Each structure stands twice: as structure tokens, then as C-alpha cells.
C-alpha positions as CSV (number, residue, x, y, z in Angstrom):
1,I,66.9,-40.3,-84.9
2,F,66.6,-43.1,-82.1
3,S,69.9,-41.3,-81.1
4,Q,68.3,-38.1,-80.6
5,R,65.5,-39.0,-77.9
6,P,66.3,-39.6,-74.3
7,P,66.6,-43.2,-73.0
8,L,63.4,-45.3,-72.8
9,K,63.7,-45.6,-68.9
10,E,63.8,-41.7,-68.7
11,L,61.1,-40.8,-70.8
12,H,59.0,-43.7,-68.9
13,T,60.3,-42.0,-65.5
14,K,59.2,-38.5,-66.8
15,L,55.6,-39.9,-68.3
16,L,54.7,-41.3,-64.3
17,Q,55.9,-38.2,-62.7
18,R,53.8,-35.8,-64.9
19,A,51.0,-38.2,-64.7
20,E,51.0,-38.0,-61.0
21,K,51.5,-34.1,-61.2
22,L,48.4,-34.1,-63.9
23,Y,45.6,-36.4,-61.6
24,E,46.9,-34.7,-58.5
25,Q,46.3,-31.4,-60.0
26,L,43.2,-31.7,-61.9
27,S,41.8,-33.5,-58.7
28,Q,42.8,-30.3,-57.0
29,K,40.7,-28.2,-59.6
30,G,37.4,-30.3,-58.9
31,Y,37.7,-32.7,-61.8
32,I,37.3,-36.7,-60.7
33,C,39.1,-39.4,-62.1
34,P,36.3,-42.3,-62.3
35,V,39.3,-44.9,-62.4
36,P,40.6,-46.4,-58.9
37,P,44.2,-45.3,-58.4
38,A,45.7,-48.9,-59.1
39,Y,44.0,-49.0,-62.6
40,R,45.1,-45.8,-63.7
41,S,47.0,-45.0,-67.2
42,P,50.1,-43.1,-67.0
43,T,49.6,-42.1,-70.9
44,V,45.7,-41.7,-70.9
45,L,44.0,-39.6,-68.1
46,A,40.1,-40.2,-67.9
47,F,38.4,-37.6,-65.8
48,R,34.5,-36.6,-65.2
49,W,33.6,-32.8,-66.4
50,K,32.4,-30.6,-63.2
51,E,28.7,-30.5,-62.4
52,N,28.4,-27.0,-63.3
53,E,30.3,-27.1,-66.9
54,D,28.7,-27.3,-70.2
55,P,30.9,-30.1,-71.7
56,L,30.5,-28.9,-75.2
57,A,31.1,-25.3,-74.6
58,R,34.3,-26.1,-72.6
59,R,35.4,-28.5,-75.3
60,S,35.2,-25.7,-77.8
61,S,36.8,-23.3,-75.9
62,L,39.8,-25.5,-75.5
63,E,39.6,-26.2,-79.3
64,E,39.8,-22.8,-80.2
65,K,42.9,-22.4,-78.2
66,G,44.3,-25.9,-80.1
67,F,43.5,-27.9,-76.9
68,Y,41.9,-31.3,-78.1
69,L,40.8,-33.7,-75.4
70,G,39.4,-37.2,-76.1
71,W,35.8,-38.0,-75.4
72,G,34.7,-40.8,-72.6
73,Y,33.3,-43.9,-74.0
74,G,29.4,-45.3,-74.1
75,E,27.0,-43.6,-71.6
76,E,29.8,-41.5,-70.1
77,K,30.7,-39.9,-73.4
78,Q,29.4,-36.6,-72.8
79,S,30.2,-36.4,-69.1
80,H,34.1,-37.7,-69.3
81,F,37.2,-36.3,-71.0
82,R,40.8,-38.0,-71.9
83,L,43.8,-36.6,-71.4
84,A,47.2,-38.1,-73.5
85,N,50.1,-37.8,-71.5
86,F,52.7,-38.5,-74.3
87,P,56.4,-37.7,-74.5
88,T,56.2,-35.6,-77.6
89,I,53.6,-33.2,-75.7
90,P,55.9,-30.8,-74.0
91,D,55.4,-30.1,-70.4
92,S,54.6,-26.4,-71.2
93,A,51.5,-27.4,-72.8
94,Y,50.2,-29.2,-69.7
95,E,51.0,-25.9,-67.8
96,E,48.8,-24.1,-70.2
97,L,46.2,-26.2,-70.1
98,L,45.9,-26.3,-66.6
99,K,45.3,-22.8,-66.5
100,L,42.6,-22.7,-68.8
101,L,40.6,-25.7,-66.7
């Protein structure tokens, strides 16, 4: 199985590049990342829902299309979402999600 996957360095580079792209594109769409750039994770991205969005309705709409976003934490549970950036998820899934957000 391990011989079928790309080298770890290649996977790591891809994850870093995709994370940068996702942070940029979601920010351009008006989603705010509450984490300062120096502390942002390349594998779990956190964002605040837009002010004019109903988080529960948006989440439900996305889930109907097969996209499951993580919740925020504590007091921000309802107003934030988390997005996994894992190597097993294809780029096409992120492209589709970006169209829906």
C-alpha cells in the first residue's frame, strides 16, 4: 500500500500549497480566518461564517451535497467552521466546495 502513495515530501508540499490556496480563496469570498497567519494549520483550516449567513442552514445545505464541515469550539461553535485539508480528499472536492460557499 505504501508503495502506491506519493513520497511524503511531495504530499507535504501539496498540502501546504492547497492550504495557502484555500485560505486565500475563502478570504476572497468574505470568510475570516480567526487564526493569525503564523499559527494557521495546513491540515485543519478555521473560518468564521459570514455575518449575513445562517450557519445552520448553510451547513445543512452543504451536507445535502455531501460536504461535512467541522464545528467551531466553545463560544464560537456556531459561528465558525473547520475544513479538513487531507491528502485523501481530491482537489476536485475543494473546487466544488468553493463554488458552493
